[in-house]
C-alpha positions as CSV (number, residue, x, y, z in Angstrom):
1,X,83.4,92.1,102.0
2,X,83.0,88.4,101.0
3,X,85.7,85.7,101.0
4,X,87.6,85.7,97.6
5,X,87.4,88.4,95.0
6,X,85.1,91.4,95.4
7,X,84.2,93.8,92.7
8,X,85.5,97.4,93.2
9,X,83.2,100.4,92.7
10,X,85.4,103.4,92.0
11,X,84.7,106.8,93.5
12,X,87.3,108.2,91.1
13,X,87.6,107.3,87.4
14,X,89.8,109.4,85.1
15,X,90.0,109.0,81.4
16,X,92.9,110.6,79.4
17,X,92.6,110.9,75.6
18,X,94.3,113.5,73.5
19,X,91.5,113.3,70.9
20,X,89.0,114.4,73.5
21,X,86.6,111.6,72.5
22,X,84.6,109.9,75.2
23,X,85.9,106.4,74.8
24,X,84.3,104.5,77.6
25,X,81.1,104.0,79.7
26,X,81.4,103.4,83.4
27,X,78.6,101.7,85.4
28,X,78.9,102.8,89.0
29,X,76.5,100.1,90.1
30,X,78.6,97.2,88.8
31,X,82.0,98.7,88.5
32,X,82.2,97.7,84.8
33,X,84.0,99.9,82.4
34,X,83.1,99.3,78.8
35,X,85.5,100.6,76.0
36,X,83.6,102.2,73.2
37,X,86.5,101.9,70.8
38,X,89.4,99.4,70.6
39,X,93.1,100.4,70.8
40,X,96.0,100.3,73.2
41,X,95.3,101.5,76.7
42,X,97.2,102.1,79.9
43,X,95.2,101.3,83.0
44,X,96.4,102.2,86.5
45,X,94.9,102.7,89.9
46,X,94.7,101.8,93.6
47,X,92.4,99.7,95.8
48,X,92.3,100.0,99.6
49,X,90.7,97.6,102.1
50,X,90.6,98.4,105.8
51,X,89.1,97.3,109.1
52,X,85.4,98.1,109.4
53,X,85.8,99.7,112.8
54,X,89.3,100.5,114.0
55,X,88.1,101.4,117.5
56,X,86.5,98.0,118.1
57,X,89.0,95.9,116.2
58,X,90.8,93.1,118.2
59,X,94.4,92.9,117.2
60,X,95.2,89.9,115.0
61,X,98.2,87.9,114.1
62,X,97.3,88.5,110.5
63,X,97.8,91.7,108.5
64,X,95.3,90.3,106.0
65,X,97.5,90.7,102.9
66,X,95.6,90.8,99.6
67,X,95.8,92.2,96.1
68,X,93.5,93.5,93.4
69,X,93.3,92.3,89.8
70,X,92.1,94.0,86.5
71,X,90.3,91.5,84.3
72,X,88.2,91.3,81.1
73,X,84.6,90.7,82.2
74,X,83.6,88.6,79.3
75,X,86.6,86.1,79.3
76,X,87.8,86.6,82.9
77,X,91.3,87.0,81.4
78,X,93.6,88.8,83.7
79,X,95.0,92.1,82.4
80,X,97.0,93.1,85.5
81,X,97.7,92.0,89.1
82,X,98.1,94.7,91.8
83,X,100.8,94.8,94.4
84,X,100.2,93.2,97.8
85,X,98.0,95.3,100.1
86,X,97.9,95.3,103.9
87,X,94.6,95.8,105.8
88,X,96.2,96.8,109.1
89,X,98.1,99.8,107.6
90,X,95.7,100.6,104.8
91,X,98.5,99.9,102.3
92,X,96.8,100.0,98.9
93,X,97.2,97.5,96.1
94,X,98.4,99.4,93.1
95,X,98.3,98.3,89.4
96,X,99.7,99.7,86.2
97,X,99.4,97.9,82.8
98,X,99.3,98.4,79.1
99,X,96.9,96.3,77.2
100,X,95.2,96.0,73.8
101,X,91.4,96.2,73.8
102,X,88.7,95.5,71.3
103,X,85.7,97.6,70.7
104,X,83.0,97.0,73.3
105,X,85.4,95.1,75.7
106,X,84.6,95.5,79.3
107,X,87.0,95.5,82.2
108,X,86.6,95.4,86.0
109,X,88.8,95.4,89.1
110,X,88.4,93.0,92.0
111,X,90.2,92.9,95.4
112,X,90.7,89.9,97.7
113,X,92.2,89.3,101.1
114,X,91.6,85.6,101.4
115,X,88.8,83.6,103.2
116,X,88.9,85.2,106.7
117,X,87.3,88.6,106.1
118,X,85.7,89.2,109.5
119,X,85.5,93.0,110.1
120,X,87.3,93.8,106.8
121,X,85.8,96.4,104.6
122,X,86.2,97.5,100.9
123,X,86.5,101.2,101.7
124,X,84.2,103.5,99.9
125,X,83.6,107.3,100.3
126,X,80.2,107.4,101.9
127,X,80.0,111.2,101.9
128,X,80.3,111.4,98.1
129,X,83.7,113.2,98.2
130,X,86.3,112.3,95.6
131,X,88.9,113.4,98.2
132,X,88.2,110.3,100.4
133,X,90.0,107.9,98.0
134,X,89.6,104.2,98.5
135,X,89.5,103.1,94.9
136,X,90.8,105.0,91.9
137,X,91.2,104.1,88.2
138,X,93.0,106.0,85.4
139,X,92.5,104.8,81.8
140,X,94.6,106.4,79.1
141,X,94.3,105.7,75.4
142,X,97.7,105.4,73.9
143,X,96.8,104.5,70.3
């Protein structure tokens, strides 16, 4: 994890659309989610950061609070800000927002915990299991 904002790669992306149309493309290398059609969407999810190695972690006076943000990748406009997260307890940053998107608009999620990121890790499921959830995104088309 680098100081400042870090792009999330989701091990769980769920799309809900009553029309059963595939409305987005997700790039699991960049974390970018591109909307095929415009409309009103609800985006919600979680992002967790933790210590890289709990057994060897030296206790700190800081809980390394942080948060995630959902943003438009072309304009960097913020769509949603997540709740405060806590590295020490793996308390996730959660977000839930409704926004209007244009056709082809791309969104992404970033997480930050400040400048001191020694031994802090953006959790990912290294075993390929969607049950080891560190970052999840749900996108629902409302209209």
